[in-house]
C-alpha positions in Angstrom: 111.8 92.7 98.4 112.7 89.8 96.1 115.8 91.6 95.0 116.8 92.5 98.5 116.4 89.0 99.9 118.2 87.5 96.9 121.1 89.8 97.4 121.4 88.5 101.0 121.3 84.9 99.8 124.1 85.6 97.2 126.5 86.9 99.9 127.0 83.2 100.9 130.6 82.3 101.4 130.3 79.0 99.5 129.9 79.2 95.7 129.4 76.2 93.3 130.4 76.6 89.7 129.4 73.9 87.2 132.5 73.1 85.1 131.4 69.8 83.5 128.1 68.0 83.0 128.7 66.0 86.2 130.9 68.2 88.4 132.1 71.6 89.4 134.2 73.7 91.7 133.4 74.9 95.2 134.8 78.3 96.2 134.7 79.0 99.9 135.9 82.5 100.1 132.7 84.2 98.9 134.0 85.0 95.4 133.6 82.7 92.4 136.9 82.4 90.7 136.0 80.0 87.9 133.8 80.5 84.9 130.9 78.1 84.5 130.8 76.1 81.3 127.6 74.1 81.9 124.1 74.7 83.2 122.8 73.0 86.3 122.1 69.2 86.1 120.9 66.5 88.4 124.5 65.4 88.9 125.4 68.8 90.2 122.4 68.7 92.6 123.7 65.4 94.0 127.2 66.9 94.6 125.7 70.0 96.3 123.3 68.0 98.4 126.2 65.7 99.6 128.3 68.7 100.4 125.5 70.3 102.4 124.8 67.0 104.3 128.3 65.6 104.8 130.8 68.4 104.6 129.1 71.5 106.1 126.2 69.7 108.0 123.4 72.1 107.1 120.2 71.5 109.1 117.1 70.8 107.1 114.5 73.5 106.3 112.3 74.3 109.3 113.8 71.4 111.3 112.8 68.8 108.7 114.9 66.6 106.4 114.6 68.7 103.2 116.5 71.5 101.7 115.2 74.2 99.4 116.6 75.6 96.1 115.4 78.8 94.6 116.5 78.8 91.0 116.2 80.9 87.9 114.2 79.7 84.9 117.3 78.9 83.0 118.9 76.9 85.9 115.7 74.9 86.1 115.7 74.4 82.3 119.1 72.7 82.7 117.5 70.3 85.3 114.3 69.7 83.3 116.4 68.8 80.2 118.4 66.3 82.1 117.0 62.8 81.3 117.5 61.8 85.0 115.1 64.5 86.1 112.1 62.5 84.7 112.9 59.6 87.1 112.7 62.0 90.1 109.7 63.8 88.7 107.5 60.7 88.3 107.5 60.1 92.1 106.6 63.7 93.0 103.2 65.2 93.4 102.5 67.1 90.2 99.7 69.2 91.8 102.3 70.9 93.9 103.6 72.6 90.7 100.4 74.6 90.6 99.7 75.2 94.2 103.1 76.0 95.6 105.2 76.9 92.5 107.3 73.8 93.0 109.1 72.3 90.1 110.0 69.0 91.8 112.0 67.3 94.5 115.4 65.8 93.8 117.5 64.2 96.6 115.2 65.8 99.3 115.7 69.3 97.8 112.5 71.2 96.9 113.0 73.3 93.7 111.1 76.5 93.3 111.3 78.7 90.2 112.2 82.4 90.4 111.5 84.3 87.2 112.6 87.6 88.6 115.9 88.1 86.7 117.0 91.0 88.9 117.0 88.5 91.8 118.5 85.5 90.1 120.1 85.8 86.8 119.4 83.7 83.7 122.8 84.6 82.2 126.0 83.5 84.1 129.1 81.8 82.9 130.6 81.2 79.5 128.2 82.7 76.9 125.4 82.9 79.5 125.2 79.1 79.8 124.2 79.1 83.5 121.2 80.2 85.4 121.7 81.3 89.1 120.4 79.3 92.1 120.7 79.2 95.9 120.5 76.0 97.9 119.8 76.4 101.6 118.6 74.8 104.8 117.2 76.2 108.0 118.3 79.6 109.4 119.8 80.9 106.2 118.6 84.5 105.8 116.8 86.8 108.3 114.7 89.9 107.8 115.0 92.8 110.3 111.9 95.1 110.3 111.9 98.6 111.7 108.6 99.6 110.0 106.3 97.0 108.3 105.9 97.6 104.6 102.5 99.2 103.9 100.7 100.6 101.0 100.1 104.4 101.2 98.0 106.6 99.0 98.8 110.3 98.3 96.2 113.0 98.7 94.7 113.3 95.2 96.0 116.3 93.3 95.0 118.3 90.2 91.4 118.5 91.3 91.2 114.7 91.9 92.7 113.8 88.5 96.0 112.5 89.9 96.3 109.6 92.2 99.5 107.9 93.6 100.2 104.9 95.8 103.5 103.6 97.0 105.0 100.9 99.3 106.7 102.4 102.3 108.7 100.3 104.8 112.0 100.0 106.6 113.6 96.6 106.5 116.8 94.8 105.6 117.7 91.2 104.8 120.9 89.6 105.8 122.7 86.3 105.9 122.5 84.7 109.4 125.9 82.9 109.3 128.4 84.8 107.2 130.9 81.9 107.2 132.0 78.8 105.3 132.6 76.9 108.6 131.2 73.4 109.1 128.0 73.5 111.2 127.5 77.3 110.6 127.3 77.7 106.8 123.7 77.4 105.5 123.7 78.5 101.8 125.4 77.4 98.6 125.2 79.9 95.7 125.4 78.5 92.2 127.0 81.1 90.0 130.1 81.9 87.9 133.0 84.4 87.8 
């Protein structure tokens, strides 16, 4: 389910590609056309946050004033190694790291680590310099369920010596607003060509 939901997030029309320590390129056609030369930094987070707030007017997560970022371990390493990250971290609640998987909050964006490399890659850009991330607000991705996922056990075979269990379900994830239009776009995908 992680991989399926991440695939939906990554269909976002707006891509951000870090091309310097402080800046990058926005591609708004759904395809990254530039190669990343840097990993994610606090400066990039500021650029992305301002773009979400002032350019495409993304509503906050669950009607609040915060955004969310799901980021690969490598993308977060770029942030954690940035000296400016410590200034933001000292005002956060460190216990949230353990209870909610949060890494920190920067510019009202909650950062959550994803260590599932089939969902978010640790190797994008020039020589694998960039880790993948998705920034989003409210109403970003939806899940349609035909049959709730459930765990099923097979009838034991081979005189009770063989057991099998499997997850069975019918569901699909999809982006809610497949557009780059102001007021509709909800996701920015950090990636590289």
